[in-house]
N, C-alpha and C positions, 0 to 999 in steps of 0.2 A: 676707900677700898673698892675694887671692881666687884661686879656681881659674881664673877666666877670664883672669887676668893671667899665668898660668904655663903656657903651652901646652907639651905634651910633645913631644920630638923623635921619639919612637917610640910605637907603640901604635896601635890602631884608632881611627878617627875616631868621635866620640861619636854622631853621627846615624846612621852606618852600624851601629854596635853596637846602638842602640835598635831599628833596623829588623830586624836579624838576630835580636834577642831577641823579636820579635813584638809590640813595644809599639805600633808604628804604621809607616806607610810612611816612607821617608826624608824626603819633603817635610813630612809631618806631624810627624815627629820634629824637624826643624829648627824648626818653629813652636813645639813644646813647649820647646825650648832658648831661643828668643827670648823666650818668655813667662816665663822664670825658673822653670820647673816641674821642672827636672832638677838633681840634685845629684850630685857625684862626691866620694867620701870626705867627705860632709857639707857640702860647699861648693857654692853655686849656680854653675852654668856657663852663661854666655850667649854665649860666643864660638863662632862658626861654625868648624868645622874643628878643634876641640879634640881632641887625641889622648888617649885614656884609658890611664893607666899600668897595667901588668900587676898584677892582683890587686886593683884598685880596686873599691870598692862603689859602686853606682849606684842612685839612687832617683828615681821620678817621682811627683810629688804626695805625697811622703812615704812611698811604698811601694817597698821594694827590688825590684829585678828580677834575674833570673838569665838567663844566656845559654841559649837553647833549642837543643838539638841535633836534635830531631825536627821536621821540617817536616810540616805537615798542610794538606790542600787539600780544600775541600768545594764542592759545587754544591747550591744551595738553590733551590726554587721559592718565592719570597717571595710570600705572599698580600697583598692589600690590607690596610691598617690596621697594618702593622708598619713601624717606622722602620729605615732602613738605617744604623744606627750601633751602636757598642758599648754605649753606655748613654745614658739620657735623664734629665735633671735633674728632670723632672716625673713620672717613673715610668711613662711610657707603654711599651707592649710594643715590644721591638726584635727584630731578626732573631736575636740571640744567645739569645733565649728558645727558639728553634726548633732550634738545633744544639748539642747537648751536646758539649763537648770538654774534655779534661783540659788542653789547651794554651790559651794566651791568644790567641784569634783575633779578627779584625776583618774587616768587609766590604771588598771591593775596589770602590771607587766606590760609587754609590748608585742606588737606584730610589726615586722619591718615594713618599710615603705611600699614594697611591691607585693606584700602578702595581704590576704583578705580574710574575712570571717569574723568569728566571735571575739569581742573584746568587752570586758567588764569595766564599768566606771562607777566610782563610789566616793563618798567622803568618810567612809569607815576605814580609818587607817589600820586599826588592829586586824580586821578581817583581811585587808589587802596584804598585810605582812604575813599572815598565816598561809594564805593561798600561795604566796610566792616562795615560802621557805621550803627548801628541799627535804627537810625532815618529814613533812607530811605527805609527800609524794602524790600531790593532787594530779589526777590524770588530765592530759590534754590530747584531744583527738583531732587529727588532720586528714584531709584529702590532699594528696600530692601528685601532681602530674609530672612524671620524671622522664627525662630523655632516654629513648631506647627501651629495651625490654630486659629488665633485670632477671638474672637466672635465680633458681631456687637457692643456690649458694650465696648469691648477693643478698637475698632476703634473709637468709640465716645469719649472715654477718650483722645485719641491722638488728635482728632479734636478739643476738647475743651481746651486742655492744661493739662499737668501733672506736678506734683510737683517734682522738682529735687533739688539737694543740693544747687544749685545756684539760686533757685527761680522757679516760675511757668513758663512753656513755653507758648508762644503765641499760639492762635488757628492755626491749621495746616490743610491742605487738605490731606486726607488719603483715599485711596480706594484699595480694593483687586483686583489684576489684573491677578492672576493665582496661580498655585500651582506647587510644585516640590517634589514629594514623600510626605514625612510627613511634609514638610515646605510650607510656603506661600509667594508669591511675593506681595509686597505692593508698590504702588506709593505714595510718600510722598512729599509734597511741604511745605517748611517752609520759614519764612521771618526773621529768626535770624541766627546768625553764631556762636553759642556757641560751645565750644570744644566737639567733639564727640556727638553732640546733638541728631542726629537720633538714634544712638546706645543706648544712655542713655534713650531716650523716650521709645524705644521698650523694653528695660530691665525693665522699670518702670511698664509696663503692663504685664510682665511675658513672653515675646516672644523675646529673644535675637536675634540680627542680626547675620546671618551666612555669608552674602555677601552684600556689599553696593556699589552701583554705582551711581555717580552723573551724571545726564543727562543734567542739564541746570543751568546756572547762569544768571538771568535776561533774556534778549532776546537771549543769545548765547547758542547754543546747541552743544553737543558733536557730534551729527549726525553720519557720516560714519567713524569717526576716530577709528582705532583699538588701542589696548593697546600699548603705546610707541610712537604712531604717533602724529604729531602736525601740525598746520597750522597757518598762519598769519590771524588775524581778518581782515575783510573787513572794509573800511571806514564807511559803513552803520552800521555795528555792533558796531564799536567804538562810533559812534554818538548815537546809541540806548542805549548803556551802560551809556553814559553821561546823557542822559535824565532820565533814570530810577533811577539814583543815585543822582538826584537833581542838576546836574552841569549846566543844561540848562533850 
């Protein structure tokens, strides 16, 4: 019988174990299982909720994993031109080229290729999942240089929510903070993590983004980091992230 036909009555659930081992977030770990990329004791497991028996060997894409006891947390100033992913099939540079770590880490969410600023990296899959879950509405603060000079009516539309192809956005904090030639700097705080959300919001009101910098995720700020620089989060910052993401 295959492993997916023999769920175990005891043991940790497979997707949670993968997340705790730093393979991926719980959500991504579930996707790895669905895709048949995870084996337990040599057998493919595709059953959600499968409990791993004590002492079992687990592999992902043919590579064995081991449970990780040390959690690591990094803040990176992602420069433009780097992919917010652990690896790229075309060999393009990723954020992991910038943060050397003995542990297997991955980015929490994404910044698109042309965007810059704060990106968190960790091997704590549970915290990553909570930070990304829309239920917890973790704040993300940006500086956006947009084309032209938005009117107060344009800003109100952003504050109240705009219609995108994947639905209406939640209310946002938006204020004008300066200008640069024919363009305008906006401070934008959102509580969602949709793909390219700030860029799409700005386009929806007719003022495309020329430059986008993420300043903050929850209580953690990019502060004095320069593009390409990184630092470890302090224990106080980690605890604050746990609180705002509903883990405590």
